N, C-alpha and C positions, 0 to 999 in steps of 0.2 A: 662744497658741491663739485662733483667731478665734471670734467668737460665731456661733451658728447663725442662719440667715436667719429673718426673721419669716414666719409662716405667712400665706398669701394669704387675704384676706377674700372668700369666695365669694358671700355674700349680704349686702351692706352694709345697715344699717338705714335705712329710709325716713325722710326728714325730714317734718316737719309739712306743709310746702308740697307735697311729693310726694304725701302722703296726700290732701290737699285737691284737688290737681289730678286725681288718679285718681278721686276721688269725683265731682267735677264733670263730668269727661269721661264717666264711665259714665252719669251722669244725663242728659247730652245724647244720648249714643248710644242709650240705652234709651228715649228719648222722654219722660222725666219732665219735662224742659224742652223745649217744642216750638219749632220754627223760628219766629223772630219774638218769642218771649217775652223780656221784659226781665229782666235779671239785676241785682237791686237789692241793694246792699251790705248794708244793715242786716239784712234778713231772712236773708240768707245767713250773716252773722256769727252771728246767733242760732241758726239751724238747725245749723250746723256747730261752733259754739263756738270760733270763731277770731277773730282781729283783722281790722280792715279792711285792714291792710297785707297780710296773707296773701291775702285775697280779691282785692285789686287785683293782686297779683303773679300769682295764678292766672288771672285774667281776661286779663291781658296774655299769659300763656303760651298760653292756649287761643285767643286771637286769632291768635297766630303759627301755630297749628295749623290755622287756618281754621274753627274751631268757633264762634267768637264774632266779632261785628263791632261796631264802635263807631259809633253814629249821632249826628250833631249834634242836640242838643236832647233826645235820648232816652237816651243813654248806651249801655252794652253790651246787646246782645241776642244770642240764639242765632242763628247764621248760617243763612240759608236755603240750600237746595240746589236748584239748577236743573239741567235736563237738560244744558245746555251745560257746566256745571261737572263734572257726572258723566261726560260723554263725554270731556272732557279728562283726567280722573283715570284712566279706563279705558285711554285711549290711552297714557298714561305708564306705567301698570302693565304693559301688554302689551309695550312696548319693554324695560322693565327686567326683568320677571319671566321672559320667554321667554329673554332672554340669560343670566340667572343660572341658569335650569334647564338650559339646554344645557351651559354650562360646568361646572356642578356634576356633571352626568351624566358628562362626560368625565373629571372628576377623582375619580370615585367610589373610595372605599377602604372596607375593612371597618369602620374606626372611624367614618368619615363616615356610612356606612349605618346603623350602630347609633344614632348621634345623630339621624338623620332618622326612624328608626322610633320612637324615644322621643318625639320632638316630635309625630309623628302620633298616638301614644297619648294625649298630653296634649291634642291638638286634639280627638280623639274625646270625651274627658272634658268639654272645654269645650262642645262641641255638646250633649252629654247634659245638662249642668248648665243650659244655656239662660239664663245670666246674662251681661249684656254685658261685665262685667269679666273673667270667666273666659274667655270667647270671644275678647275683645280680646287678652289676654295670650298665650293658647295659639296663636292664629293668627299673632301677631307672632313668637312663638318658632319656629313651623314655618318661616316664611319667612326668619327670621334664620339658621337652619341652612343653608338653600339659598344665600342670598347669601354667607354666610361660607365655605361649601364651594366656591363659585365664586371667592372672593377679590374679590368686587365690593363692597368696603366703602364707596366713595363713593356708589355707586348705592343702597346700603342706607340711607345717611344721608338721601337724597332721599325714599325710601319712608317712613322714619320721620316725616318732616315731614308726610306725607300720611296717616299711619295713622289719625288721628282721623276724617277725612272718609271714608277707605276703610271704616272700621268702621261709620259711619253708613249707608253704602250697603249694607254687608254685612247689617246687622240688618234693613234695609228689604227687601232681596231674599230673605232667608231666611224672612220672614214670609208669603211667598206660596207656594202649591203649584204655581204656573204655571211650572215649570222642567222642562227636559228630563232633568235628573239632579240628585239631592240634593247639597248642598254637600259632605258627608263623602265621597260617592262620587267627586267630582271630586278631592278632596285625596288619596284613596287612589290614584287613577289617576296623579296627578302624582308621588307618592312612588314607586310601582312603576316608572314610566318612568325616573326618575332612578336608582333602585337598579339597574336593568338596565344602566345605562351607555349607553343609547341616546339620544343628544342629540336626534335628530329626534322620537322618541316623547315625550320630555320637553317639547319645544316644542309639539307637538301637544296634549298633555294640558293645558298652561297655556292655550293658545288656546281649547280646548273649554270650559274653565271660564269664561274671560272672555267668550266669545261668549254663553254662557248668562246670566251675571250682567248683561252689558250689555243684552241684549234685555229682561230683566225690568225693569231700571232705566229703560230708555227707555219702556216701556209705562206705568210708574208716574209718571214725571216729565214726559215730553214734552208731555202734554196737561193737566198740572195747572194749575189757575187761578193766574194771576199774583197775588202778594201785594203790596199797596201798602206 
């Protein structure tokens, strides 16, 4: 008689490095650490209660995400965000997200619809909570369902590499009232269009959202003074 299979681990425990990465990422996205701020190992070790090895690993990881840059003679600093950087990120998002939304709409099933509605509920809670960590995770979860429903796994890997910078832009654009439509309303429109199975409507909803966010980011960044 064969042994029963092991049960799947649905939520594996986070490692110390994961926890520190999340904490540091959220601090950058939330603006606790400002663009250009130095990230000095010893104070970070003391504040977080971890070793220099963990801090160095975290800084390398966040550098790969584009949230940290290493300057000769200064060490790691919080990466600055220029309008040119933001424009490229929005261009990449537009290509990948519109394609995923179209395909996800075409492949809509009751189960996929249920998952998308659940992700939208979590996203609403993230907006209500107004903390960068909750919003970061909820937004990533919403888009993860769309990309997974579309079967665009490689594209999602690219988006994940940009997620830290995307979230910085998101927190910046959410802080202004100068938008044609609130963020949650855009997400609801994207969800509804995908649920309807209308690929053209899904693409249009994503484009409307990105048009709005891009316009706000350009107003905030295009004329910002250059930092030395």
